[in-house]
C-alpha positions as CSV (number, residue, x, y, z in Angstrom):
1,M,-5.1,12.9,-6.5
2,V,-1.5,13.6,-7.4
3,H,-1.0,17.3,-8.1
4,W,0.7,17.1,-11.5
5,H,1.8,20.8,-11.5
6,S,4.0,20.1,-8.5
7,I,5.9,17.2,-9.9
8,C,7.9,16.5,-13.1
9,L,7.0,14.0,-15.8
10,Y,9.2,11.7,-17.8
11,K,11.1,12.6,-20.9
12,L,11.8,9.1,-22.3
13,D,15.5,9.2,-21.5
14,T,15.7,11.0,-18.1
15,L,14.4,10.3,-14.6
16,V,11.7,12.7,-13.5
17,L,8.9,10.5,-12.2
18,P,7.5,11.2,-8.7
19,L,9.5,9.2,-6.2
20,S,8.4,7.3,-3.1
21,L,10.3,5.4,-0.4
22,Y,8.9,2.2,1.2
23,I,10.6,1.0,4.5
24,H,9.8,-2.4,5.8
25,I,10.0,-3.3,9.5
26,P,9.4,-7.0,9.7
27,W,8.6,-7.6,13.4
28,C,5.2,-7.9,15.0
29,I,3.8,-9.1,18.3
30,R,2.3,-12.2,16.7
31,K,1.9,-13.6,13.2
32,C,-1.7,-13.5,12.1
33,P,-3.0,-16.7,10.4
34,Y,-4.1,-14.9,7.3
35,C,-1.0,-12.7,6.8
36,D,1.3,-13.3,3.9
37,F,3.5,-10.3,4.4
38,N,7.2,-10.7,5.5
39,S,6.4,-10.4,9.2
40,H,8.0,-12.3,12.1
41,A,6.8,-12.5,15.7
42,A,9.4,-10.8,17.9
43,K,10.9,-13.6,20.1
44,S,13.1,-11.2,22.1
45,N,14.1,-7.5,22.1
46,I,14.0,-6.1,18.6
47,P,17.5,-4.8,17.5
48,E,16.1,-1.3,16.7
49,A,19.4,0.6,16.5
50,K,21.1,-2.0,14.4
51,Y,18.2,-2.3,12.0
52,I,18.0,1.5,11.5
53,S,21.7,1.6,10.8
54,V,21.4,-1.1,8.2
55,L,18.3,0.5,6.6
56,L,20.3,3.7,6.0
57,E,23.1,1.6,4.5
58,D,20.6,-0.1,2.2
59,L,19.2,3.3,1.1
60,A,22.7,4.6,0.4
61,S,23.3,1.5,-1.8
62,D,20.1,2.1,-3.8
63,L,20.8,5.8,-4.3
64,Q,24.2,4.9,-5.7
65,Q,23.0,2.0,-7.8
66,F,20.0,3.9,-9.4
67,T,21.7,7.4,-9.5
68,V,18.7,9.0,-7.8
69,N,18.4,12.8,-8.0
70,T,14.7,13.3,-7.3
71,A,13.1,14.6,-4.1
72,L,10.8,12.2,-2.2
73,N,7.1,12.7,-2.6
74,S,6.1,10.1,0.1
75,I,7.5,7.7,2.7
76,F,5.6,4.7,3.9
77,I,6.9,2.8,6.9
78,G,5.2,-0.6,6.8
79,G,5.5,-4.1,8.3
80,G,5.1,-6.1,10.5
81,T,4.2,-3.5,13.1
82,P,6.5,-0.4,12.8
83,S,4.8,1.3,15.7
84,L,6.6,-1.2,18.0
85,F,9.7,0.9,17.4
86,A,10.5,3.7,19.8
87,P,10.0,7.3,18.6
88,E,13.8,7.8,19.1
89,S,14.5,5.0,16.6
90,I,12.1,6.5,14.0
91,D,13.7,9.9,14.5
92,L,17.1,8.4,13.7
93,L,15.6,6.8,10.6
94,L,14.0,10.0,9.3
95,Q,17.0,12.2,10.1
96,G,19.3,9.6,8.3
97,I,17.1,9.7,5.2
98,K,17.1,13.5,5.2
99,Q,20.9,13.5,5.1
100,Q,20.8,11.4,2.0
101,M,17.7,12.7,0.1
102,A,15.7,15.8,-0.4
103,F,12.0,15.9,0.7
104,Q,9.3,17.7,-1.2
105,D,7.6,20.5,0.8
106,K,4.4,18.6,1.4
107,I,5.8,15.1,1.7
108,E,3.4,12.4,3.0
109,I,5.0,10.2,5.7
110,T,2.9,7.2,6.8
111,L,3.4,4.9,9.7
112,E,1.6,1.6,10.0
113,A,0.3,0.8,13.5
114,N,-1.8,-1.8,15.3
115,P,-4.3,-0.9,18.0
116,G,-2.4,-2.8,20.7
117,T,0.7,-0.6,20.2
118,F,-1.1,2.7,20.7
119,E,0.1,4.9,23.6
120,S,-0.9,8.6,23.7
121,Q,2.6,10.0,24.4
122,K,4.3,7.7,21.9
123,F,2.0,8.9,19.1
124,I,2.3,12.5,20.0
125,E,6.0,12.1,19.6
126,F,5.6,10.3,16.3
127,R,3.6,13.3,15.1
128,A,6.2,15.7,16.3
129,L,8.8,13.9,14.2
130,G,7.0,14.8,11.0
131,I,4.9,11.6,10.5
132,N,1.7,13.0,9.2
133,R,-0.4,10.0,8.4
134,L,-1.2,6.7,10.2
135,S,-2.5,3.5,8.8
136,I,-4.2,1.5,11.6
137,G,-4.8,-2.3,11.2
138,I,-8.3,-2.6,12.8
139,Q,-9.7,-5.4,10.5
140,S,-12.9,-5.6,12.6
141,F,-14.6,-4.0,15.7
142,N,-16.3,-7.4,16.4
143,E,-14.6,-9.1,19.4
144,T,-15.5,-12.6,18.1
145,L,-14.2,-12.0,14.6
146,L,-11.0,-10.5,16.0
147,K,-10.3,-13.7,17.9
148,R,-11.0,-15.8,14.8
149,L,-8.5,-13.6,12.9
150,G,-5.9,-14.1,15.6
151,R,-5.6,-10.4,16.3
152,V,-4.0,-9.4,19.6
153,H,-6.1,-6.3,20.2
154,S,-9.6,-5.9,21.4
155,A,-12.6,-4.1,20.0
156,S,-12.3,-1.4,22.6
157,E,-8.6,-0.9,21.9
158,A,-9.4,-0.5,18.2
159,I,-11.8,2.3,19.0
160,K,-9.4,3.9,21.4
161,S,-6.6,3.8,18.8
162,A,-8.6,6.1,16.5
163,E,-9.4,8.4,19.4
164,I,-5.6,8.6,20.3
165,A,-4.8,9.3,16.7
166,H,-7.1,12.4,16.7
167,K,-5.7,13.6,20.1
168,S,-2.2,13.2,18.9
169,G,-2.7,15.6,16.0
170,F,-3.3,13.1,13.2
171,D,-6.0,14.6,11.0
172,N,-5.0,12.1,8.3
173,F,-5.3,8.5,9.2
174,N,-6.5,5.3,7.6
175,L,-8.5,2.4,9.2
176,D,-8.0,-1.0,7.6
177,L,-11.1,-3.3,7.6
178,M,-11.7,-6.7,6.1
179,Y,-14.9,-8.4,5.0
180,G,-15.8,-12.0,4.2
181,L,-14.4,-13.1,7.6
182,P,-14.9,-16.6,9.1
183,G,-18.4,-16.9,10.5
184,A,-19.3,-13.3,9.6
185,D,-22.5,-12.1,7.9
186,P,-23.3,-8.8,6.0
187,Q,-24.6,-7.2,9.2
188,D,-21.2,-7.7,10.9
189,S,-19.4,-5.8,8.2
190,K,-22.1,-3.1,8.1
191,N,-21.6,-2.6,11.8
192,D,-17.8,-2.4,11.3
193,I,-18.2,0.2,8.5
194,Q,-20.6,2.3,10.6
195,T,-18.3,2.2,13.6
196,A,-15.3,3.2,11.5
197,I,-17.2,6.1,10.0
198,S,-18.2,7.3,13.4
199,L,-14.4,7.6,14.3
200,K,-14.0,10.1,11.5
201,P,-10.9,8.8,9.7
202,A,-9.7,10.5,6.5
203,H,-9.4,7.2,4.7
204,I,-10.8,3.7,5.0
205,S,-9.4,0.6,3.3
206,F,-12.0,-2.1,2.9
207,Y,-11.0,-5.4,1.3
208,Q,-12.0,-9.0,1.2
209,L,-10.1,-11.6,3.2
210,T,-8.3,-13.9,0.8
211,L,-6.6,-17.2,1.8
212,E,-3.1,-16.5,0.5
213,P,-0.5,-19.3,0.0
214,N,2.0,-19.9,2.8
215,T,-0.4,-18.8,5.5
216,Y,-2.0,-20.8,8.3
217,F,-5.5,-20.1,6.9
218,H,-4.4,-21.4,3.5
219,K,-3.2,-24.7,5.0
220,Y,-6.2,-25.0,7.4
221,P,-9.0,-23.0,5.7
222,P,-11.7,-21.6,8.0
223,P,-15.3,-21.7,7.0
224,L,-16.0,-18.5,5.0
225,P,-19.3,-16.9,3.9
226,D,-20.5,-17.9,0.4
227,D,-19.9,-15.8,-2.6
228,D,-23.4,-14.3,-2.6
229,A,-23.1,-13.2,1.0
230,I,-19.6,-11.7,0.3
231,F,-20.9,-9.7,-2.7
232,A,-24.0,-8.5,-0.8
233,T,-21.6,-7.3,2.0
234,Q,-19.5,-5.4,-0.5
235,V,-22.4,-3.7,-2.2
236,T,-24.1,-2.7,1.1
237,C,-20.9,-1.3,2.7
238,Q,-19.8,0.6,-0.5
239,K,-23.2,2.4,-0.5
240,I,-22.8,3.3,3.2
241,L,-19.3,4.6,2.5
242,A,-20.5,6.7,-0.4
243,D,-23.4,8.1,1.5
244,H,-21.0,9.4,4.1
245,H,-18.7,11.0,1.5
246,Y,-16.0,8.3,1.4
247,H,-15.3,8.1,-2.3
248,Q,-13.9,4.9,-3.8
249,Y,-10.9,5.8,-5.9
250,E,-9.3,2.4,-6.0
251,I,-10.6,-1.2,-5.7
252,S,-10.2,-1.3,-1.9
253,A,-9.6,2.4,-1.0
254,Y,-12.1,5.0,0.1
255,S,-11.3,8.5,1.2
256,R,-12.8,11.9,2.0
257,P,-12.3,14.4,-0.8
258,G,-8.6,15.2,-1.3
259,M,-7.4,12.6,1.2
260,Q,-6.3,9.8,-1.1
261,C,-3.1,8.0,0.0
262,Q,-0.4,9.7,-2.1
263,H,2.1,6.9,-1.6
264,N,-0.3,4.2,-2.9
265,L,-1.4,6.4,-5.7
266,N,2.2,6.5,-6.9
267,Y,2.3,2.7,-6.9
268,W,-0.9,2.4,-8.9
269,Q,0.1,5.2,-11.3
270,F,3.2,3.2,-12.1
271,G,5.5,5.7,-10.4
272,D,8.9,5.0,-9.0
273,Y,9.7,3.9,-5.5
274,L,12.7,2.7,-3.6
275,G,12.2,-0.2,-1.1
276,I,14.5,-0.8,1.8
277,G,14.3,-3.3,4.7
278,A,13.9,-7.1,4.9
279,G,11.7,-8.2,2.0
280,A,11.0,-4.7,0.6
281,H,10.2,-4.3,-3.1
282,G,11.1,-1.3,-5.3
283,K,10.6,-0.2,-8.9
284,F,12.8,2.3,-10.6
285,S,13.0,3.7,-14.2
286,Q,16.2,5.1,-15.7
287,A,15.8,5.1,-19.5
288,L,12.4,4.1,-20.8
289,P,11.3,1.6,-22.1
290,D,14.4,-0.7,-21.7
291,R,15.5,0.2,-18.2
292,V,12.6,-0.4,-15.8
293,V,14.0,-2.3,-12.9
294,R,12.3,-4.1,-10.0
295,S,14.3,-4.8,-6.8
296,I,13.6,-7.1,-3.9
297,K,15.6,-7.2,-0.6
298,C,16.7,-10.2,1.4
299,K,13.6,-11.5,3.3
300,N,15.3,-13.0,6.4
301,P,15.7,-10.3,9.0
302,E,18.8,-12.0,10.4
303,H,20.5,-12.3,7.0
304,Y,19.5,-8.7,6.2
305,L,21.0,-7.4,9.4
306,T,24.3,-9.4,9.1
307,R,24.4,-9.0,5.3
308,K,25.4,-12.7,4.9
309,K,24.0,-12.0,1.4
310,S,23.8,-8.7,-0.5
311,F,20.9,-6.4,0.4
312,G,18.9,-8.0,-2.5
313,N,18.5,-8.5,-6.2
314,T,17.3,-6.5,-9.2
315,K,15.4,-7.7,-12.2
316,L,14.9,-5.9,-15.5
317,V,11.2,-5.6,-16.6
318,L,11.2,-6.6,-20.2
319,E,9.7,-4.2,-22.7
320,N,7.1,-6.8,-23.7
321,D,5.9,-7.0,-20.0
322,L,5.5,-3.3,-19.5
323,P,1.9,-3.1,-20.9
324,L,0.7,-5.7,-18.4
325,E,2.6,-4.2,-15.5
326,F,1.2,-0.7,-16.3
327,M,-2.4,-2.0,-16.7
328,M,-2.3,-4.2,-13.5
329,N,-1.6,-1.0,-11.5
330,H,-3.5,1.7,-13.3
331,L,-6.8,-0.2,-13.7
332,R,-7.1,-0.6,-10.0
333,L,-7.9,3.1,-10.0
334,K,-11.5,4.4,-10.6
335,Q,-10.1,7.1,-12.9
336,G,-8.3,4.5,-15.2
337,F,-5.5,5.9,-17.3
338,D,-5.0,8.2,-20.3
339,S,-2.7,7.7,-23.3
340,T,-0.3,10.4,-22.2
341,S,0.4,8.7,-18.8
342,Y,0.9,5.4,-20.5
343,Q,3.5,6.9,-22.9
344,N,5.2,8.9,-20.1
345,R,5.5,6.0,-17.7
346,T,6.5,3.2,-20.1
347,G,8.1,5.0,-23.0
348,L,5.9,3.0,-25.3
349,P,3.2,4.3,-27.8
350,L,-0.4,3.5,-27.1
351,E,-0.4,1.1,-30.1
352,T,1.5,-1.4,-28.0
353,L,-1.7,-2.0,-26.0
354,E,-3.5,-3.4,-29.1
355,P,-5.3,-5.6,-29.8
356,A,-6.0,-6.2,-26.0
357,L,-7.4,-2.7,-25.6
358,S,-9.9,-3.2,-28.4
359,V,-10.9,-6.6,-27.1
360,N,-11.8,-5.2,-23.7
361,L,-13.7,-2.3,-25.2
362,S,-15.7,-4.6,-27.4
363,Q,-16.5,-6.9,-24.4
364,G,-17.7,-4.0,-22.3
365,L,-14.9,-4.3,-19.7
366,L,-13.4,-0.9,-20.6
367,I,-15.0,2.3,-21.8
368,K,-13.2,5.2,-23.5
369,Q,-13.9,8.7,-22.2
370,G,-12.0,11.2,-24.5
371,N,-8.4,9.9,-24.3
372,R,-9.0,8.1,-21.0
373,Y,-9.7,4.4,-20.5
374,V,-11.8,3.4,-17.5
375,C,-13.0,0.0,-16.1
376,T,-16.7,-0.5,-16.3
377,D,-18.4,-1.9,-13.2
378,R,-18.3,-5.3,-14.9
379,G,-14.6,-4.8,-15.7
380,W,-13.7,-4.2,-12.1
381,L,-15.5,-7.4,-11.1
382,F,-13.6,-9.4,-13.7
383,L,-10.3,-7.6,-13.6
384,D,-8.3,-10.8,-14.1
385,T,-10.3,-11.5,-17.2
386,L,-9.7,-8.0,-18.4
387,L,-5.9,-8.2,-17.9
388,Q,-5.4,-11.6,-19.5
389,P,-5.2,-10.2,-23.1
390,F,-2.3,-7.9,-22.1
391,V,-0.1,-10.9,-21.0
392,A,3.0,-10.9,-23.3
């Protein structure tokens, strides 16, 4: 949970929302057939020093454009595979950010990593730099399923990566797992979840494989389990997670008590975040409700590095679209939202959610608990249906 006493809230005309920074590193060893992120297989040596330099220029540009004066609550270095970078490069990045922005005392700094990139000494060095959270892309501990997913690591490397994380001093790390995989059955995912729990991560992300547009799997769909098998997998594994004290706080996120991902919570609570790097997204509020801006940076790494185009573009979120934007994020959370958070983060009165709010209450997709609105189990299963009435 975000500790509200340690951060400021919005007055409707001044910036005081919690602030995060997302950093995108677009290179990986090989592009996975299901991946729709802006990632590119490294064909030669990655230009680490140049990319870090441009990232810091990108950040300086955003700070000037948005007149930022808030200390960072979290940093998330994602990709691609950021753990391909040398510790010296990540050090230059973090030191460069510190020269431009203040950090909160208990800032969460996450680095994404894949099992094939784990080296004991390298991750000890990452921990010494101030990185205090890892997110490890396991996907499965099943050798056959890993090959079907096009993953470059083995099941034994997946297990070893968690062991190295512990030995390197990371008491806070996430394991990413997917279900509904090609040729899988519920027992496969049950085994994956049980193996993950045995490795004692603080956090587990558990989500269904979806065939996203512009991916190899979308163009050439593999045979997937039927809907009944996928639902049975979800229910069985959620119970195992709950029985081992991994509490579901978001649609696909499970954590031990007090170990929720602060960076992602800020996304889902409609907080502000800067996004730097090729293809990175950001969202920033200056004067609510008419100055909520989304940014997206140039996706092509070569263009981003040479700045053949500007770093990216910004787009104003129209006032009529704010209710849907807020609900799409907040209703992913188990705790839902309250009227105060809606007003603070959009600058709009609760009445602007009507009549959509009443429609969902009457259909049993939402329930009201005091001044808080929470998805029912049925509402979570049919979230797209629930959100439709909020479309402007």
